[in-house]
C-alpha positions in Angstrom: 104.1 124.3 109.4 103.6 121.2 111.6 105.5 118.1 110.7 103.4 115.1 109.4 103.7 113.5 112.9 102.4 116.7 114.5 99.8 117.3 111.9 96.4 118.8 112.7 94.6 115.9 110.9 92.2 114.1 113.2 93.1 110.6 114.3 89.5 109.4 113.8 88.9 106.2 111.7 90.0 106.9 108.1 87.6 108.4 105.7 88.9 106.0 103.0 91.4 103.0 103.0 92.9 101.7 99.7 94.9 98.5 99.7 98.1 98.6 97.6 100.5 95.7 96.7 104.1 96.5 96.1 105.3 95.3 92.7 108.8 95.0 91.4 108.2 98.2 89.3 107.7 100.1 92.6 111.1 99.3 94.0 114.6 100.9 93.6 118.0 99.3 93.4 118.0 98.7 97.1 114.9 96.6 96.9 112.7 99.1 98.7 109.8 101.2 97.5 111.2 104.2 95.6 110.3 107.4 97.7 108.3 109.0 95.0 106.0 106.0 94.7 104.6 106.8 98.2 103.3 110.1 96.7 101.7 108.1 93.8 100.0 105.8 96.2 98.5 108.8 98.1 97.4 110.4 94.8 95.7 107.2 93.8 93.9 106.9 97.2 92.7 110.5 97.1 91.3 109.9 93.5 89.6 106.7 94.5 88.2 108.4 97.7 86.7 111.1 95.4 85.2 108.4 93.2 83.8 106.6 96.2 81.8 109.7 97.2 80.5 110.2 93.7 83.1 112.6 92.2 85.1 111.7 89.2 88.0 113.9 88.4 87.5 113.4 84.6 83.9 114.7 84.9 85.0 117.6 87.0 87.5 118.5 84.4 85.3 118.1 81.2 82.0 119.4 82.8 83.2 122.2 85.1 86.8 123.0 83.9 88.1 122.1 87.4 91.0 120.0 88.6 92.8 119.3 91.8 96.5 120.0 92.3 98.9 119.6 95.2 99.6 123.0 96.6 101.7 121.8 99.5 102.8 118.7 101.3 104.8 117.6 104.3 105.9 114.0 104.5 107.7 111.7 106.9 109.2 108.5 105.6 109.2 106.4 108.7 110.1 102.9 107.5 110.5 101.2 104.1 108.2 99.0 102.2 109.6 96.2 100.1 108.5 93.9 97.2 105.2 92.1 97.7 104.3 94.0 100.8 100.5 94.5 101.3 100.0 98.1 102.1 97.0 100.2 103.1 96.8 103.9 102.4 94.5 105.6 104.9 93.1 108.9 103.9 91.4 111.5 106.3 89.9 114.8 105.6 91.6 117.5 107.7 90.2 120.9 107.0 88.1 122.2 104.1 88.8 125.7 102.8 87.1 127.7 100.1 89.2 126.4 97.3 91.3 123.7 99.1 91.1 120.4 101.1 93.8 119.3 103.6 94.3 115.6 103.8 96.2 113.4 106.2 97.4 110.2 104.7 99.2 107.3 106.2 100.7 104.3 104.5 100.8 101.2 106.7 102.0 97.6 106.5 99.7 95.7 108.9 100.0 97.9 112.1 103.4 99.4 111.1 103.4 103.0 110.0 105.7 103.5 107.0 104.8 107.0 105.6 102.8 109.9 107.1 101.9 113.0 105.2 99.7 116.0 105.0 98.7 117.3 101.6 97.0 120.6 100.7 95.0 120.1 97.5 93.8 123.2 95.6 90.9 123.3 93.3 91.8 125.2 90.1 90.0 126.5 87.1 92.0 125.0 84.2 91.3 127.8 81.7 92.4 130.5 84.1 95.0 128.4 86.0 93.7 130.1 89.2 92.2 128.8 92.3 88.4 128.1 92.1 85.9 127.5 94.7 85.1 123.8 95.5 81.9 122.7 93.7 78.9 123.2 96.1 77.9 119.6 95.8 81.4 118.4 96.8 81.6 120.9 99.6 78.2 119.6 100.9 79.4 116.1 100.9 82.6 117.1 102.7 80.8 118.8 105.4 78.5 115.7 105.8 81.6 113.5 106.1 83.2 115.8 108.6 80.1 115.9 110.7 80.0 112.1 111.0 
C-alpha cells in the first residue's frame, strides 16, 4: 500500500475544504493537537462534503439502512498543530469502487502541510453488517464530480 505521501489521490484542487479552529480541548499535555483529533477532523470534513453534495448520513441510515465506515487508512503526521491554529481540511475523491470510496485528505495551516492521509470508506448495510453497493444517486454524483 502506498504511503500517504505516495498516494494515488489526484493533486487537483480539493473537492471540498473545511476550516477548523484548534480549541484547547483538541490539544494534549504537550500543547499540540492530540493525534486522534486529526482523524476526527477528517471524518467531519467527509461528513460535511457528503452534506454539501446533497447526502446526509442520517437519511442514508434511516431511509436506506446504509452507513459509511472506515475500512482502511494510511496517515502521515508531518507537523503539529497547536492551540488557536486556523486549519483547513482538504478532501479529494480518489477512486470509486462498487461499495467504497477512497479519499485523500490533507490538513494544512496556511500553506504548511500538517497531516496527509488516504482513507478507504466502505458502504455497509447496517442490518446485515456487510458491504453494500453505493446508492445509485451518490454514484452518479461522484462520477459527475470526478469528470469535472
